[in-house]
NUVEXGU-673645 format. One record per residue (C-alpha): residue number from 1; chain; x, y, z. Coordinates in steps of 0.02 Angstrom, whole numbers, plus 50000, padded with zeros to 5 digits. Layout:
N
NUM / A / X / Y / Z
...
# end
This chain:
137
1 / A / 50000 / 50000 / 50000
2 / A / 50068 / 50168 / 49950
3 / A / 50012 / 50348 / 49967
4 / A / 49869 / 50378 / 49846
5 / A / 49815 / 50196 / 49833
6 / A / 49628 / 50166 / 49835
7 / A / 49558 / 50010 / 49917
8 / A / 49388 / 49933 / 49948
9 / A / 49355 / 49865 / 50123
10 / A / 49204 / 49751 / 50139
11 / A / 49203 / 49766 / 50329
12 / A / 49269 / 49941 / 50361
13 / A / 49274 / 49977 / 50550
14 / A / 49198 / 50149 / 50579
15 / A / 49242 / 50252 / 50734
16 / A / 49067 / 50227 / 50805
17 / A / 49089 / 50038 / 50806
18 / A / 48983 / 50006 / 50652
19 / A / 49051 / 49900 / 50509
20 / A / 49018 / 49944 / 50327
21 / A / 49065 / 49926 / 50146
22 / A / 49182 / 50071 / 50104
23 / A / 49318 / 50135 / 49989
24 / A / 49468 / 50220 / 50067
25 / A / 49624 / 50313 / 50011
26 / A / 49796 / 50290 / 50088
27 / A / 49870 / 50459 / 50138
28 / A / 50045 / 50411 / 50194
29 / A / 50193 / 50297 / 50162
30 / A / 50227 / 50221 / 50333
31 / A / 50404 / 50186 / 50392
32 / A / 50447 / 50042 / 50508
33 / A / 50295 / 50002 / 50616
34 / A / 50197 / 50162 / 50582
35 / A / 50014 / 50140 / 50538
36 / A / 49932 / 50178 / 50373
37 / A / 49829 / 50337 / 50387
38 / A / 49676 / 50323 / 50277
39 / A / 49525 / 50428 / 50232
40 / A / 49359 / 50355 / 50184
41 / A / 49264 / 50411 / 50031
42 / A / 49082 / 50443 / 49994
43 / A / 48979 / 50475 / 49839
44 / A / 48837 / 50547 / 49945
45 / A / 48859 / 50732 / 49907
46 / A / 48704 / 50781 / 50007
47 / A / 48642 / 50895 / 49868
48 / A / 48789 / 51014 / 49893
49 / A / 48900 / 51091 / 49761
50 / A / 49087 / 51068 / 49779
51 / A / 49239 / 51147 / 49699
52 / A / 49350 / 51022 / 49608
53 / A / 49493 / 50972 / 49724
54 / A / 49513 / 51044 / 49897
55 / A / 49363 / 51110 / 49994
56 / A / 49448 / 51153 / 50158
57 / A / 49296 / 51233 / 50241
58 / A / 49206 / 51067 / 50223
59 / A / 49359 / 50958 / 50256
60 / A / 49342 / 50862 / 50094
61 / A / 49432 / 50836 / 49930
62 / A / 49312 / 50825 / 49783
63 / A / 49346 / 50714 / 49633
64 / A / 49223 / 50740 / 49492
65 / A / 49157 / 50596 / 49389
66 / A / 49283 / 50536 / 49260
67 / A / 49432 / 50629 / 49336
68 / A / 49504 / 50471 / 49413
69 / A / 49468 / 50298 / 49342
70 / A / 49440 / 50230 / 49517
71 / A / 49287 / 50337 / 49546
72 / A / 49153 / 50323 / 49411
73 / A / 49041 / 50446 / 49506
74 / A / 49073 / 50611 / 49595
75 / A / 49166 / 50567 / 49754
76 / A / 49224 / 50653 / 49914
77 / A / 49379 / 50602 / 50011
78 / A / 49335 / 50644 / 50191
79 / A / 49490 / 50718 / 50271
80 / A / 49427 / 50766 / 50444
81 / A / 49389 / 50588 / 50497
82 / A / 49551 / 50491 / 50478
83 / A / 49581 / 50309 / 50520
84 / A / 49736 / 50208 / 50563
85 / A / 49767 / 50031 / 50505
86 / A / 49920 / 49937 / 50564
87 / A / 50025 / 49854 / 50431
88 / A / 49983 / 49685 / 50509
89 / A / 49797 / 49721 / 50503
90 / A / 49805 / 49768 / 50319
91 / A / 49904 / 49613 / 50271
92 / A / 49786 / 49497 / 50364
93 / A / 49629 / 49584 / 50300
94 / A / 49696 / 49574 / 50122
95 / A / 49782 / 49405 / 50113
96 / A / 49697 / 49300 / 50245
97 / A / 49519 / 49367 / 50255
98 / A / 49501 / 49447 / 50081
99 / A / 49414 / 49598 / 50158
100 / A / 49528 / 49730 / 50081
101 / A / 49554 / 49735 / 49893
102 / A / 49661 / 49854 / 49792
103 / A / 49565 / 49957 / 49663
104 / A / 49683 / 50085 / 49586
105 / A / 49807 / 50224 / 49619
106 / A / 49764 / 50408 / 49610
107 / A / 49867 / 50505 / 49484
108 / A / 50023 / 50594 / 49545
109 / A / 49941 / 50763 / 49519
110 / A / 49789 / 50715 / 49621
111 / A / 49898 / 50644 / 49761
112 / A / 49998 / 50807 / 49769
113 / A / 49837 / 50910 / 49773
114 / A / 49765 / 50796 / 49907
115 / A / 49918 / 50815 / 50019
116 / A / 49915 / 51004 / 49993
117 / A / 49733 / 50999 / 50047
118 / A / 49783 / 50909 / 50207
119 / A / 49908 / 51050 / 50239
120 / A / 49763 / 51174 / 50236
121 / A / 49677 / 51070 / 50370
122 / A / 49826 / 51067 / 50489
123 / A / 49725 / 51142 / 50633
124 / A / 49583 / 51017 / 50608
125 / A / 49679 / 50852 / 50615
126 / A / 49797 / 50780 / 50744
127 / A / 49977 / 50835 / 50740
128 / A / 50029 / 50651 / 50730
129 / A / 49924 / 50616 / 50576
130 / A / 49978 / 50779 / 50496
131 / A / 50162 / 50732 / 50516
132 / A / 50136 / 50557 / 50447
133 / A / 50041 / 50622 / 50296
134 / A / 50151 / 50770 / 50250
135 / A / 50321 / 50694 / 50287
136 / A / 50440 / 50689 / 50139
137 / A / 50521 / 50521 / 50112
# end
């Protein structure tokens, strides 16, 4: 798993304890035993209009239909609700349980724009997640 990779998780563990079917985007390249920091996506735009790319006031990154092959419909990457997956968890969920499947990689331009969007949200996410996401490797 690398920064910008898009995965489908058939049993995504939400913060409220619920389990659901969800796509997520990897936001960092972990070193050593660091976790993967991921953001879930949604195609439920709630009848709102979004600017293509970063929408910092709403804490989302908007990808319009057809911009990225991974997302056939308008999609939001939700950047204010981040999740951590250990490397062990990801390997087991992918190889052993077949719950996580790779879908595609975002383009380099989109990844750069997404990380720049996270920089605009520095005050709204944890310092730890911010460092993991924005660190240069």
